N, C-alpha and C positions, 0 to 999 in steps of 0.2 A: 539411455541418454549418454552422449559422449562427454568426456571430461572437458574438452575445450568449449563445448556448448555451455556448460555450467559456468566456466570462468568468464565467458562473454557477458553473462548477465550482471556480473559485479563490476564491470569496467565503467559504464556510464552512470556514476552515482550522482552527478550534478543535476541531472534532469529529474523532476519529480515523477513524470509519467513512467520513465524507465525503472525507477526504484519501485513504483507500485507494481509494474509488470514483473520485476524480479521477485518481489514479495509474493505475488500470486504464484509464480513458478515454484518458489520454495515451499509454499503451502501445498501445492499440487504434489510435490515430492514427499513432504513430511506428513501431512495429515490425511486421515481416512475420509474426512468430509471437507474437501477443499472449497467447495462452493459456499458452504455455510461460513467457514472462516473468512473467506474473501469478502462476503457480504457484511460480516461483522466489522471487518477492518474498514471497509468503505463507509459503513454507517457511522463508525466512530470518527473517521476523518471529517465527514460532512457535519456531524453534530458539533465537533470541536470548532470547525470553521464558523458554523452558525452561531455558537455561543460567543465566539470572539467578536463577530459582527454585532451581536446584541449588546455586548459590553461597550463597544464603540458608540452605539446609538444611545445607551443610557448615560455613559460618561464620555462626552466628546472631548 
């Protein structure tokens, strides 16, 4: 991987989709099991969003 390709990942921090993609790229570089870690992160994000919606439904 070229160094300017990695720096390109950190530029668009404002958009959530690009931060998720950069996290996935970092996990691909860092971890021996990138798919499992990415699935865990996606599951955590979905569960946090679900519990936040549940809290809004219980306490409007």
